[in-house]
N, C-alpha and C positions, 0 to 999 in steps of 0.2 A: 661186719660183722654179720655172720649168716642170719638170716631170718629163721632158718629151722632149727638154730640153736636156742635163739630165745624162744622159741614155741615150744621146743622141748623142755628147757628149761621153766618155764612159766606151766607147763602141764605137769610137771613134776612137784613144782612146789604148790601151785594153785589149782584145787580141784574144782571148784565152781566159782559161777559169776558173783556171789556173795562173800567170797572169801576175802580176808585182808589184802591190802597192797604188799609187794616185797620191800623189804627192808636193803639197803647196803649191805649190811653184813648176811642176810640169807643168799644173795647174788654171790657174794665172796664166797661163802661156803660151798658154792657148787663151782667154782672155778678152779681147776687143777693147773698146774704149769704148764702141761702138755695141751690143755686146751687154750690156755691165753696165748702160747707160741702158734699153734694153729688160728687162732683168730685173728692176731696180730699181723701174721702174715697174708690171711685173706682181707684184711681190711687195708692195710698198708702197702705200698710198692717197696720193692728192696731198697733204693735209694732213702724213702721216707723211713724206714725202720734204722737205717745207716745214720741218719740225721737225729732220731730217737735216741739212739746209741750215744750220738755225741752229746746231744742236750742232758742227757741223763748221766754224764761223766764217766762213759765207757772209752773215750778216747785215750788211746796211748800212741806215743811217737814209736813203739818198739812192736806195735801190733798194726797188721793192715785193718781195712775197712770191714773186711768180712769177719775176721776174728773178732773185731769189736761189737758186730752186730749179734753174732752168736752170743756171745758174752752176755749181752743186754737180754735177748732173748731168754737165757738160762736165770734171768735174775729175779730178785721178787720185784723190782722196780716194773717189770715188764708186765707181772701178774697183777699187779695194783694199776697198771694202766688199762689193762684189758677189763677189769672188774670195773674201773671207773667207765671206761666206754660201755658196757653191756648194762651198768644200771642207768647210765643216760638214756639207751634205747628203752629201756622200761618206763622210766620218767617221761620221757617224750611221748610215748604209746599210753600214759595215764595208768601205768600199771604198778608205779612206785610211790611210795610213801613221800 
């Protein structure tokens, strides 16, 4: 996940050093499907995304791996995964509850 995204989201939600730490709900409220798609593509290789698609139930005998990957990236599961990853970054940086 791009550090610039974390910085941008942090500055939008938290304006000063004394502000409260962000919650997972606050992070989730800033994540759009497009943001999640881009973030996952930046974070994982194509093969890793294809495996995530399989692991999250997007494998199909009738579809190719590329179609499975695209279906996964368009899903709420992808958005949730990205939200979880972003929240973990905030948490690791000491900026989350």
